C-alpha positions as CSV (number, residue, x, y, z in Angstrom):
1,M,97.9,64.3,99.4
2,A,98.1,67.0,96.2
3,P,101.5,69.2,96.6
4,E,100.6,72.7,97.4
5,L,101.7,75.9,95.8
6,P,104.6,77.5,96.9
7,S,103.8,80.7,99.2
8,A,105.0,84.0,97.7
9,A,108.0,83.8,100.4
10,Q,109.1,80.6,98.9
11,K,109.2,81.9,95.5
12,I,107.9,84.5,92.8
13,L,105.3,82.7,90.8
14,T,105.8,82.9,86.9
15,M,102.9,82.6,84.2
16,D,104.8,79.2,83.9
17,D,104.2,78.0,87.0
18,L,100.8,79.0,87.0
19,R,99.9,76.9,83.7
20,I,102.2,73.9,85.2
21,A,99.9,74.2,88.5
22,R,96.6,74.4,86.2
23,L,97.7,71.1,84.1
24,M,98.3,69.2,87.7
25,G,95.1,70.3,89.1
26,L,96.6,72.1,91.8
27,L,94.6,75.3,91.5
28,G,91.4,73.4,92.9
29,E,87.8,72.7,91.3
30,G,86.0,75.2,93.8
31,P,85.5,78.7,93.1
32,A,88.1,80.4,90.8
33,S,91.5,81.3,92.9
34,D,93.7,84.3,92.4
35,A,95.6,82.4,90.1
36,Q,93.0,81.0,87.9
37,V,91.9,84.4,87.4
38,I,95.2,85.7,86.4
39,L,95.4,83.0,84.1
40,A,92.0,83.7,82.6
41,H,93.4,87.0,81.8
42,E,96.8,86.2,80.4
43,F,95.6,86.4,76.7
44,T,92.5,88.8,76.8
45,Q,92.3,92.4,78.2
46,V,88.8,92.6,78.1
47,L,87.7,94.8,81.1
48,D,91.4,95.2,81.7
49,Q,92.6,98.7,83.3
50,P,96.0,99.2,81.8
51,W,99.0,101.1,83.3
52,Q,102.4,102.3,82.4
53,I,104.8,103.5,85.2
54,A,108.4,105.3,83.9
55,N,110.8,107.3,86.0
56,F,114.6,108.1,85.9
57,V,116.8,108.7,88.7
58,P,119.3,111.6,87.7
59,V,122.8,109.9,88.9
60,L,123.5,106.5,89.7
61,A,126.3,107.1,92.4
62,V,129.2,104.6,92.6
63,G,128.5,102.2,95.3
64,A,124.6,102.7,94.8
65,V,122.6,99.4,95.7
66,R,119.2,98.7,94.3
67,V,117.9,102.1,93.9
68,M,114.4,101.9,93.2
69,I,113.8,103.6,89.6
70,C,110.1,102.9,89.2
71,E,107.3,100.9,91.1
72,F,103.8,100.3,90.7
73,A,101.3,99.1,93.3
74,V,98.4,96.8,92.7
75,P,95.3,97.9,94.1
76,A,93.7,95.8,97.1
77,Q,91.1,94.1,95.0
78,Q,92.7,93.8,92.1
79,L,94.8,91.2,90.6
80,G,97.2,92.4,87.6
81,I,99.6,90.9,84.9
82,C,103.3,92.9,84.3
83,R,103.2,92.7,80.4
84,S,106.6,94.8,79.5
85,V,109.7,96.4,80.6
86,G,112.1,98.7,79.2
87,L,115.6,99.7,80.3
88,A,117.7,102.9,79.5
89,L,120.7,104.8,80.5
90,A,122.2,108.0,79.0
91,S,125.3,106.3,77.5
92,F,125.0,103.0,76.3
93,P,128.4,102.0,77.3
94,D,127.2,102.3,80.8
95,F,125.1,99.1,80.7
96,G,128.2,97.2,81.7
97,N,128.3,99.1,85.0
98,V,124.8,98.9,86.1
99,Q,123.0,95.5,87.2
100,W,119.3,95.8,87.0
101,Q,116.6,93.8,88.9
102,L,113.1,93.1,88.6
103,Q,111.3,92.7,92.1
104,V,107.7,91.6,92.8
105,N,107.2,92.5,96.8
106,G,111.0,93.1,97.2
107,G,112.0,89.6,96.1
108,P,113.9,89.2,92.5
109,V,111.7,87.8,89.5
110,S,113.4,84.5,88.1
111,G,115.3,85.4,85.0
112,F,115.2,89.3,86.0
113,D,117.3,89.2,88.9
114,N,120.9,89.9,87.4
115,I,120.3,91.7,84.1
116,R,123.8,93.4,82.9
117,G,122.3,95.2,79.7
118,Q,119.7,96.6,77.8
119,I,116.3,94.6,78.0
120,G,113.8,96.6,75.8
121,N,114.0,100.3,75.9
122,I,111.8,103.0,76.8
123,I,109.8,103.2,73.5
124,F,109.5,99.7,72.7
125,P,109.9,97.5,76.0
126,Q,110.4,94.0,76.1
127,P,107.1,91.9,76.3
128,L,106.7,89.4,79.2
129,S,104.4,87.8,81.4
130,V,104.7,88.3,85.3
131,P,101.7,87.5,87.4
132,L,100.6,89.9,90.2
133,F,98.6,89.1,93.4
134,R,96.5,91.8,95.3
135,T,98.3,94.4,96.9
136,S,101.8,93.5,94.9
137,R,104.3,96.1,94.5
138,I,106.5,95.5,91.1
139,R,109.2,97.5,90.8
140,V,112.7,98.0,88.9
141,V,116.1,98.5,91.1
142,A,119.6,99.2,89.5
143,T,123.1,98.6,90.9
144,N,126.1,100.8,90.2
145,I,128.7,98.4,89.9
146,G,131.5,100.3,88.2
147,V,133.7,103.0,89.3
148,A,132.0,105.9,87.8
149,P,128.7,107.5,88.3
150,V,125.9,106.4,86.0
151,L,123.8,109.1,84.5
152,F,119.9,109.1,84.3
153,P,119.1,105.4,84.7
154,T,115.5,105.1,83.4
155,A,112.7,102.1,83.4
156,R,109.5,101.6,82.5
157,I,106.9,98.8,83.1
158,G,103.6,98.2,82.0
159,G,100.6,95.8,82.4
160,D,96.9,95.5,82.9
161,T,95.2,95.2,86.5
162,F,91.3,93.8,86.7
163,N,88.8,92.9,89.4
164,A,89.7,89.9,91.6
165,L,86.1,88.4,90.9
166,T,85.4,86.8,87.8
167,L,82.3,86.9,85.7
168,A,80.8,83.9,85.7
169,G,82.4,81.0,83.6
170,A,85.3,83.1,82.9
171,A,87.7,81.3,84.9
172,G,87.7,77.4,86.4
173,P,88.0,73.8,85.3
174,S,85.9,74.6,81.9
175,G,86.4,78.1,81.3
176,G,89.5,79.7,81.5
């Protein structure tokens, strides 16, 4: 019996996890799964719908825990890829007082769960590749771990969404 992909509750999948599953044959030979559709769109944005969300909170109070800075929700019949993240504060030295986290459906994304510094910025966000399944919510949250309020924590996330159904031959064992 072939091993199964972990459920969303067990682990937040990364694009590397999807590539490994494809190489191991875990994504199956039948109709394209959501994971195969996302893989097919990783390096192409043909017919994709780009999105960018940026937001700030005026003050991150002392002891503020996981305050949502910005969030994007994937529509019900679409899939997506988060392709960038950027963080900013009013004062650069305050980065030592803020712990950032990128979350999908409330769970931290591996490698982006304890950020203690600047990743990208609002003008030039850091490229990344996080798969987003139907109705997923991706958000950036911040926690003030310092002893003084932090002004204007700001985050920007961006990516693409696309239809969950593929064009004939766009994904699958020989197409994607």
